[in-house]
N, C-alpha and C positions, 0 to 999 in steps of 0.2 A: 314543580311544587317544592322540591328540595332546595332549589336555587333560591326561591322566594324566602324560604325559612332561614337559609344561611344569610341572606342579605339583611333580612330583618333582625336577626341575631347581632350582626355586626353593627347595625345602626343603634340598637338598644345598648350595646356595650360602649359605643362611641359616646352616646348621650350620657350615660352614667359616669363615664370618665370626665366629660366636660363639666357635669354637675358637680362632681368632687372638686374640680379645679375652682369653680366659682365659689364654693362654700368654705374653702380653705381660709383660715384667718389671715388678715392683712399683716404682713410681717413688718415689724419695726426695724429701725436701724440696729444692726447687730452690734452689741457692746461687748467689749473684751472682759476677760477675767480681771485684768489689773484695773480696768474702769470701775467694775463692781466693788473691787477691794477698796478703792479710794472713796467710793460714793456709797456709804452704808445705808442711807435713806432709800436710794434707788434699788439697792441690793434687797433690802427688806420688802419693798413694794413688788419687785419682780418675783421674789420667791413666793410671796403671798398670792400673786396672780397665777403662778405656775402650780401651786398646791390646790388652788381653787378649781382648776380644770386640768388635771394631770393627763387625762386621756387624750386631750387635744393638743396641750402645750408642752408636755414633759420632754419631748425630743426636739423642741425648737432650739436654735443656737443660743438664744438669750436665756432660756431656762438652764440649759447645760452650763453655760458660763457663769450664771448666777449661783447655781448649786456648787460649782467648783470653787468659786471665789469664797463662798460661805464656808466650805470645808477648809480652805486654806487660812482663812481668818481664824477659825477655831483653833488651829494648831500652831498659830504664829506666836513665837515667844515674846513678841512685843505687844501682844494683845492684853491690855490691862483689864479687860472685863472678865477674863477667865480667872477663876480662883487658883491661887498658888498652893501647891503641896510642898510642905517643908518638913 
């Protein structure tokens, strides 16, 4: 009886793991920080997508790279959209 319960537990754990694998989001091509810095429209779109579903996407490579690129763009001295303090 204990063996049957142990086997059933392993089967349930295995099925739940495979279900998680199937329901993971399809990953896009990973784009670099420098790519997002050069392509502002894609950067905005990616950040909007990441903010719309942070529980699922926040730790994906594209979200991490987009957030990093956005932060670098904000503090770039050549960024003309930032107000200048004089």
